[in-house]
C-alpha positions as CSV (number, residue, x, y, z in Angstrom):
1,M,-5.8,22.3,13.9
2,E,-2.1,21.4,14.7
3,Y,-0.7,18.8,12.4
4,T,1.7,16.5,14.4
5,H,1.6,13.1,12.6
6,K,4.9,12.2,11.0
7,S,4.6,9.8,8.1
8,V,6.8,6.7,8.0
9,L,10.2,7.1,6.2
10,L,9.3,10.7,5.5
11,D,12.9,12.0,5.2
12,E,14.0,8.9,3.2
13,C,11.2,9.3,0.7
14,I,11.8,13.0,0.2
15,E,15.5,12.3,-0.4
16,A,14.7,9.4,-2.8
17,L,12.3,11.6,-4.9
18,N,14.9,14.3,-5.4
19,I,12.2,16.9,-5.7
20,R,12.5,19.8,-8.3
21,A,10.5,22.9,-7.5
22,G,8.8,23.1,-10.9
23,G,8.2,19.3,-11.2
24,T,5.0,17.3,-11.3
25,Y,4.6,14.6,-8.6
26,V,2.1,12.0,-7.6
27,D,1.3,10.8,-4.0
28,G,-0.6,7.7,-4.9
29,T,-1.6,6.9,-1.3
30,L,-2.6,10.2,0.3
31,G,-3.6,9.0,3.7
32,R,-3.1,11.7,6.3
33,A,-1.2,13.8,3.7
34,G,2.0,13.8,5.6
35,H,4.1,12.9,2.6
36,S,2.1,15.2,0.4
37,R,2.7,18.2,2.7
38,E,6.4,17.7,2.5
39,I,6.4,17.3,-1.3
40,V,4.1,20.3,-2.0
41,R,6.0,22.6,0.4
42,R,9.0,22.1,-1.9
43,L,7.2,23.0,-5.1
44,D,7.3,26.4,-6.7
45,G,5.4,26.4,-10.0
46,G,5.1,22.6,-9.8
47,R,2.1,20.3,-9.3
48,L,1.1,17.5,-6.9
49,I,-1.6,15.0,-7.8
50,C,-2.9,13.2,-4.7
51,I,-4.8,9.9,-5.0
52,D,-6.7,7.9,-2.4
53,R,-9.5,5.3,-2.5
54,D,-10.8,6.5,0.9
55,P,-13.1,9.5,0.5
56,T,-12.4,10.5,4.1
57,A,-8.7,11.0,3.2
58,I,-9.6,13.2,0.3
59,A,-11.9,15.3,2.5
60,A,-9.4,15.7,5.3
61,A,-6.6,16.7,2.8
62,R,-8.5,19.8,1.8
63,E,-7.8,21.2,5.3
64,R,-4.3,19.7,5.7
65,L,-3.1,20.9,2.3
66,A,-5.1,24.2,2.4
67,P,-2.1,26.5,2.1
68,W,-1.0,24.8,-1.1
69,M,-4.2,23.9,-2.9
70,D,-3.4,26.1,-5.9
71,R,-0.8,23.4,-6.8
72,V,-2.7,20.3,-5.6
73,T,-5.1,18.0,-7.5
74,L,-7.1,15.6,-5.3
75,V,-8.4,12.4,-7.0
76,H,-10.7,9.8,-5.4
77,S,-9.5,6.6,-7.1
78,N,-7.6,3.4,-6.6
79,F,-3.9,3.5,-7.5
80,S,-4.6,0.4,-9.7
81,E,-6.2,3.0,-12.0
82,L,-3.1,5.1,-12.1
83,G,-2.8,5.2,-15.9
84,E,-6.3,6.5,-16.2
85,V,-5.8,9.1,-13.4
86,L,-2.7,10.4,-15.2
87,R,-4.7,10.7,-18.5
88,Q,-7.7,12.4,-16.8
89,T,-5.5,14.9,-14.9
90,E,-3.4,15.6,-18.0
91,A,-0.3,15.1,-15.9
92,G,2.0,14.5,-18.8
93,E,5.4,13.0,-17.8
94,V,5.7,12.9,-14.1
95,D,8.9,13.7,-12.1
96,G,8.2,11.5,-9.1
97,M,5.7,9.1,-7.6
98,L,5.3,7.9,-4.1
99,F,3.2,4.9,-2.8
100,D,2.8,4.1,0.9
101,L,1.2,0.7,0.9
102,G,-1.2,-1.0,3.3
103,V,-3.7,0.4,5.7
104,S,-3.3,4.0,6.8
105,S,-3.1,5.3,10.4
106,P,-6.5,7.1,10.2
107,Q,-8.2,3.9,9.1
108,L,-6.6,2.0,12.0
109,D,-7.4,4.7,14.5
110,D,-11.1,4.9,13.5
111,A,-12.6,1.9,15.3
112,S,-15.8,2.0,13.2
113,R,-13.9,1.1,10.1
114,G,-13.3,-2.5,11.4
115,F,-9.6,-2.7,10.6
116,S,-8.4,-3.0,14.2
117,Y,-8.3,-6.2,16.2
118,M,-8.0,-4.2,19.4
119,Q,-11.4,-2.4,19.3
120,D,-14.9,-3.7,18.7
121,A,-16.6,-2.7,15.5
122,P,-18.7,-4.1,12.7
123,L,-16.7,-6.3,10.3
124,D,-16.0,-3.9,7.4
125,M,-12.3,-3.2,6.5
126,R,-13.1,-1.4,3.2
127,M,-10.6,1.3,2.3
128,D,-13.3,2.7,-0.1
129,T,-16.6,2.6,1.7
130,A,-18.4,2.7,-1.6
131,E,-17.2,-0.8,-2.5
132,A,-19.6,-3.7,-2.0
133,L,-17.3,-6.4,-0.5
134,T,-16.8,-6.2,3.3
135,A,-15.0,-8.4,5.8
136,R,-18.4,-9.6,7.0
137,T,-19.1,-11.1,3.6
138,V,-15.7,-12.7,3.4
139,V,-16.0,-14.2,6.9
140,N,-19.6,-15.4,6.7
141,E,-20.0,-16.3,3.0
142,W,-16.7,-17.4,1.5
143,S,-16.0,-21.2,1.5
144,G,-13.8,-22.8,4.1
145,E,-11.2,-23.6,1.4
146,E,-11.1,-20.0,0.3
147,L,-10.8,-18.8,3.9
148,R,-8.0,-21.2,4.5
149,R,-6.3,-20.0,1.3
150,I,-6.4,-16.3,2.1
151,L,-5.3,-16.8,5.7
152,Y,-2.3,-18.8,4.6
153,E,-1.4,-16.8,1.5
154,Y,-2.2,-13.3,2.5
155,G,-1.6,-13.6,6.3
156,E,1.1,-16.3,6.2
157,E,-0.9,-17.8,9.1
158,R,0.4,-21.3,10.0
159,Y,-2.9,-22.1,11.8
160,A,-5.0,-21.2,8.8
161,P,-6.8,-24.5,8.5
162,A,-7.8,-24.5,12.2
163,I,-8.9,-20.9,12.1
164,A,-11.0,-21.5,8.9
165,R,-12.7,-24.5,10.6
166,A,-13.5,-22.4,13.7
167,I,-15.0,-19.7,11.6
168,L,-17.2,-22.3,9.8
169,R,-18.4,-23.8,13.1
170,R,-19.4,-20.5,14.5
171,R,-21.2,-19.2,11.5
172,E,-23.3,-22.4,11.4
173,T,-25.1,-21.1,14.5
174,R,-25.2,-17.4,13.7
175,P,-23.4,-14.8,11.6
176,I,-20.1,-13.3,12.8
177,E,-20.7,-9.6,13.1
178,T,-17.9,-7.8,14.9
179,T,-14.1,-7.6,15.0
180,L,-13.8,-8.8,18.6
181,E,-16.1,-11.7,18.0
182,L,-13.8,-12.7,15.2
183,V,-10.7,-12.2,17.5
184,D,-12.3,-14.6,20.0
185,I,-12.8,-17.2,17.3
186,I,-9.3,-16.9,16.1
187,R,-7.9,-17.3,19.6
188,S,-10.0,-20.4,20.2
189,A,-8.4,-22.1,17.2
190,M,-4.8,-21.5,18.2
191,P,-2.7,-23.5,20.7
192,P,-1.6,-22.0,24.0
193,A,2.0,-21.5,22.8
194,A,0.8,-19.4,19.9
195,L,-1.3,-17.2,22.2
196,R,1.8,-16.5,24.3
197,E,3.7,-15.0,21.3
198,K,4.5,-11.3,21.3
199,Q,2.5,-10.7,18.2
200,H,-1.3,-10.4,18.7
201,P,-2.9,-13.7,17.6
202,A,-5.3,-12.0,15.3
203,K,-2.8,-9.8,13.5
204,R,-2.1,-12.2,10.6
205,S,-5.7,-13.1,10.0
206,F,-6.9,-9.5,10.0
207,Q,-4.2,-8.6,7.5
208,A,-5.3,-11.5,5.3
209,I,-9.0,-10.5,5.3
210,R,-8.2,-6.8,4.8
211,I,-6.0,-7.7,1.8
212,A,-8.8,-9.9,0.3
213,V,-11.5,-7.2,0.9
214,N,-9.4,-4.5,-0.9
215,G,-7.6,-6.5,-3.5
216,E,-4.4,-5.0,-2.4
217,L,-1.9,-7.4,-3.9
218,D,-3.5,-7.7,-7.3
219,A,-3.3,-3.9,-7.7
220,L,0.5,-3.7,-7.3
221,P,2.0,-5.0,-10.6
222,P,-0.3,-2.9,-12.8
223,M,0.2,0.2,-10.6
224,L,4.0,-0.2,-10.8
225,R,4.0,-0.7,-14.6
226,A,1.8,2.3,-15.1
227,A,4.1,4.4,-12.8
228,A,7.1,3.4,-14.8
229,A,5.4,4.3,-18.0
230,G,4.2,7.7,-16.6
231,L,7.6,8.9,-15.3
232,A,9.7,11.3,-17.2
233,P,13.3,10.3,-17.9
234,G,15.2,10.8,-14.6
235,G,11.9,10.7,-12.7
236,R,11.9,8.9,-9.4
237,L,9.6,6.1,-8.0
238,A,9.4,5.4,-4.2
239,V,7.4,2.6,-2.7
240,I,7.0,1.9,1.0
241,T,6.0,-1.7,2.0
242,F,5.1,-3.1,5.4
243,H,5.0,-6.9,5.0
244,S,6.8,-9.5,3.1
245,L,4.0,-10.3,0.6
246,E,3.7,-6.8,-0.9
247,D,7.5,-6.3,-0.6
248,R,8.2,-9.4,-2.7
249,I,5.7,-8.3,-5.4
250,V,7.2,-4.8,-5.5
251,K,10.8,-6.1,-5.6
252,R,10.0,-8.6,-8.3
253,T,8.1,-6.1,-10.5
254,L,10.8,-3.4,-10.2
255,R,13.5,-5.9,-11.0
256,E,11.6,-7.0,-14.1
257,L,11.3,-3.3,-15.2
258,S,15.0,-2.8,-14.6
259,Q,16.1,-5.8,-16.7
260,G,16.9,-5.7,-20.4
261,C,17.2,-8.6,-22.8
262,T,15.6,-11.8,-21.6
263,C,16.8,-14.0,-24.5
264,P,18.6,-17.3,-23.6
265,P,22.3,-16.7,-23.0
266,G,23.2,-18.8,-26.0
267,F,21.4,-16.5,-28.5
268,P,23.9,-14.7,-30.8
269,V,21.6,-11.6,-31.1
270,C,18.7,-10.3,-29.1
271,V,15.3,-11.2,-30.5
272,C,13.1,-10.1,-27.6
273,G,13.9,-6.4,-28.0
274,K,13.3,-5.8,-24.3
275,K,15.0,-2.7,-22.9
276,P,15.3,-1.8,-19.2
277,V,12.9,0.9,-18.1
278,L,14.1,1.7,-14.6
279,R,17.4,1.8,-12.7
280,L,17.1,0.5,-9.1
281,L,18.3,2.8,-6.4
282,K,19.4,2.2,-2.8
283,P,17.5,4.6,-0.6
284,R,18.8,5.5,2.9
285,T,17.4,3.3,5.6
286,P,15.8,4.8,8.8
287,G,18.0,5.3,11.8
288,P,17.2,4.3,15.4
289,A,15.8,7.7,16.2
290,E,13.1,7.5,13.5
291,V,12.1,4.0,14.5
292,A,11.8,5.2,18.1
293,E,9.7,8.2,17.0
294,N,7.4,6.1,14.7
295,P,7.2,2.4,15.5
296,R,5.6,1.6,12.2
297,A,9.0,2.4,10.6
298,R,10.3,-0.8,12.2
299,S,8.5,-3.0,9.6
300,A,8.7,-0.5,6.7
301,R,10.9,-1.0,3.7
302,L,11.5,1.7,1.1
303,R,12.2,0.6,-2.5
304,A,13.1,3.2,-5.1
305,A,14.0,3.5,-8.8
306,E,14.8,6.0,-11.5
307,K,13.3,6.2,-15.0
308,L,15.9,5.6,-17.7
309,D,16.2,7.7,-20.8
310,P,15.4,5.4,-23.8
311,F,17.8,7.4,-25.9
312,D,20.7,6.6,-23.6
313,L,20.2,2.8,-23.9
């Protein structure tokens, strides 16, 4: 099968990782394996550990990475368990880690998964189909206040109260079962001016429900701290974000890991003992050609850092 998909910010990520042929690397969000292919192709005696919570991504990777499977380890897990994955795979200190956040293209393309507001499907939205919580449960069983909260906080949806009320009214008569049924309810709660906006009226609400179903934001700080702890001195960390919520969390956590002493300025000596762990990098931004080739790159942001050597501090 011809492999034509090009991953978002592919060249920028490879450059930021500064790959060594004999190094050990982690792709913490395997997806279609586009980033993994480019990493593993550059390895000679090195190792790539690929993690994904979606079992279909793990299965597909066996074909897409087939020429290099002698240097690949596939792990079905959530990147929030990164520390445990590194221990179980006996990875040692890692030379680079990459995380491409959010929903993957295959999940959006497969209508049956329920991620898309453009195609009808059962309300699901689970990245790991073995998990119990689905979008149907969130929409039909969570309280109105909790629905309003996630729509506002996770979707930054200004019409969150009206949409939550519309969901409650509809489910009083019958359960909400499908994605397009939910889209119609969302549309009914929004004023005409909002429906004329360029962005699809359900985009923010679907993002919010997906984040809630998969616990995406809660997993970020522990993953980033485990990544920083697992990197070898000089190792690189690259993280792709797609919306402001996750980008703020990544930016804040990386900044905390890059800061040293947190004692008040008036203290004569440091008593906190905190040392910086990472040095923030400025990766290259995508050019117009890449954005034209892959529209998802338009909203993508790459953040990168390098592990400091504690003996140099």
